[in-house]
C-alpha positions, -999 to +999 in steps of 0.1 A: +164+050+046+129+053+049+112+064+080+077+056+093+046+077+098+020+068+123-001+048+094+009+013+087+027+003+057+030+042+048+068+056+047+085+088+041+120+085+018+153+101+021+138+131-007+103+132+014+085+113-008+055+095+007+049+062-002+035+029+006+049-005+007+026-036+012+031-074+011+007-098-001+007-135+003-008-160-021-005-194-026+029-197-007+045-167-022+051-133-008+045-103-030+056-068-024+038-037-038+054-004-033+040+028-051+045+067-045+012+077-068-025+070-058-049+053-084-054+084-097-018+086-110-007+116-088+017+116-061+004+112-026+005+147-007-002+133+029+004+102+046-034+097+052-041+098+013-013+069+013-032+053+042-067+052+021-050+038-011-039+010+014-069+006+027-085+002-007-062-020-017-065-048+011-099-047+010-095-053-027-070-084-019-090-097+007-123-096-020-106-113-045-092-141-021-129-144-007-143-154-041-116-176-049-124-197-021-160-204-039 
């Protein structure tokens, strides 16, 4: 069972490990991404760190989508 945090898409599992889970929709497909470590390969120490990673990923995906339409 996962517990929610005050940040969207950031959760804490039963073992107390912080992770994020986002859904990306492209071409009618729903892709879920779930991760417990940041881009540096280290586990998240706080929910805010995971939130920053989610924000970075969403911005990156939106930039890819906008470039695909050009």
